[in-house]
C-alpha positions, 0 to 999 in steps of 0.5 A, a space after each residue: 329655529 329655536 323651537 325646532 332645537 327645543 323640540 329636537 332635544 325633547 324627542 331625544 330625551 324620549 328616543 334614548 329610553 325607547 332605544 334602551 328598552 328596545 335593546 334590552 328586549 332584543 338581547 333578552 331573546 338571546 338569553 340561554 338558561 345555563 345551570 349556575 356554576 357556583 362554588 365557594 370554599 365554605 358554606 356562607 352564613 346567611 340571615 334572611 331579613 324580613 321587614 313586616 308592617 301589619 302582615 299577619 294575613 300572609 307572613 305565616 305562609 311566607 315563613 313556612 316556604 322558607 323553612 325548608 331552605 334553611 338550617 334553622 328558623 332563627 336565621 329568619 329575622 323579622 322586623 315587625 315595624 309599627 305593627 298593631 296586629 299579630 305579625 310579631 307573635 305569628 312569626 315567633 310561633 314559627 321559630 323566627 327571630 322577631 324584633 319590634 320597632 315603633 316610631 311615630 314619624 320615621 316610617 318606611 321599609 328603609 328604617 325597618 331594614 336599618 333596624 334589622 341590620 343594627 340587630 345583626 351587628 352583634 353576630 354579622 352574617 356573610 350574606 343578608 337576604 331581604 325577602 318581603 313578608 308577602 312573598 313566596 320563594 321557590 325551592 333552591 332560590 335561597 341557596 342560589 342567592 347566597 352562593 351567587 352573592 359570595 362568588 360574584 362579590 356583588 349584590 344579587 337580585 332574584 327574578 321577582 314576579 307579581 301575579 294577578 288574582 284568579 280571573 284577573 281583570 283586563 287592567 290587571 292583565 296589562 299591569 302584569 305584562 308591564 311588570 314582566 317587561 320591567 322585572 324580567 325582560 329588561 334585566 334579562 337583556 342587560 344580563 346578556 350584555 353583562 350589565 347590571 339591573 335595578 334592585 326590586 325590593 325583595 329577593 335581594 342578597 348582599 354581602 354584609 360589608 356592602 349592605 352596611 356601607 350604605 344608608 338605609 334609614 330613610 322613608 324613600 318611596 323607592 328605597 330599592 332603586 335608591 339602594 341600587 344606585 347607592 351601591 353602584 356608586 360604590 362599584 357594587 352594581 347589582 347582578 340579575 340572577 333569574 335562576 332564583 325566583 320570588 313571587 307575590 300577588 297584586 293587591 285586589 283592593 282598589 285603594 291598595 292598588 292605587 297606593 301601590 302604583 303611586 308609590 312605585 311610579 312616583 318613586 321611579 320618576 323621582 329617582 330619574 329626576 334626582 339621581 340619573 343626571 349625577 349617575 351619568 356624570 359620575 359614570 362617564 367621569 370614572 369610565 365605569 361601564 357598570 354604573 353607566 349601564 345602570 344609569 341607562 336602565 334607570 332612565 327608562 320610565 314605566 311603560 305607560 309613561 313612555 308610551 304617553 310621552 312618545 304619543 305626545 311628541 309624535 302628535 306635536 311633531 305632526 302639528 309642527 310639520 304642518 307649519 315648519 315643513 320639517 321632514 326630519 322632525 316628523 321622521 324622528 318622532 314617528 320612528 321613535 313611536 314605531 320602535 316603541 310599538 314594535 318593541 312592546 309587541 316583541 316583548 309580548 310575543 316572547 314573554 307575555 302571550 300567557 298573560 294577556 292576549 293580543 286583543 287585550 293588549 290593544 286596550 293598553 293605550 286606554 290603560 295608559 290614558 287612565 293613568 294620566 291623573 297619577 302622573 299629573 299628581 307627580 308634578 302637583 301632589 307628589 307622593 314622597 313618603 312610604 305608604 304600605 299597600 293594604 292587604 285583603 
């Protein structure tokens, strides 16, 4: 009896995020693109904050794409953080304001952002927009982010997509599809429901008083998700605005890819463990629907993790059924796995057909299995410090 109760709890811990994912995908289908009706009494003063660590290969193109969207190049503040290349000089030559930071132990994007905010305190803008040095920003997106932030009085997250290289491998195609589900489909579904989204690290806009109310000075490997949680605790949960688009490219270097995935996925899992329980408790205690929505979104792990966990409990459920003859456990585990599979297929049919074919998608379970060592390392050798991915 005790074994059945323990297993029932374990299934529920997986069934809940599967249900959240299914809800997000289904409601994403109901999204209707409408022109943003944004207006403000005055044109807000904004600054673009760009943390950069050895980005000499890409920063010039990023700054050039931003110049057409701003009045003056000095609205771009580049924080050249622990750089030993030409990042700072390239940015200066293009007219950006550049400050340099060197620290042997305090390393990471959070520290760079905090350093930039300290510089801006002398003449604070109305809105701070964070753009990574390797991103391209679509025309009109800066204006959309700025105005949305002022009108809604909340942090704003643009649609942030990552594209694979030309002639991508099967693994890159599957990774790109998983990215679309995470950064497009899921926040779109919650937007239809009037619920917030996670911050994604770039394409983020904040009111000055909001971004300076939280502590950014840390080397947390998931500083964006942590920031979103901290803001939600201040009743400032982020809003998804897909009309603003920011894009970048997956790294092609194999070691860089491994580093990036470890940072993203270990960071996400660590946030689930460290922040999700308290966020749920606080949301229920204060009857804060926005915080509760963010908490539910937070507990949805990476797709590969969710798929592996669902398959594992289904297998255990099948084994237990042979000994305990409990139909309920078998139905519960099977239903959870079926819902997950159907949800992924719906997401693919409406949002992923241009990324990966159905035949290629069928190899996704193998892709998930290959990542098992990455998840084992989370328990035995977890990445806890921010490490930048190598550029090509």
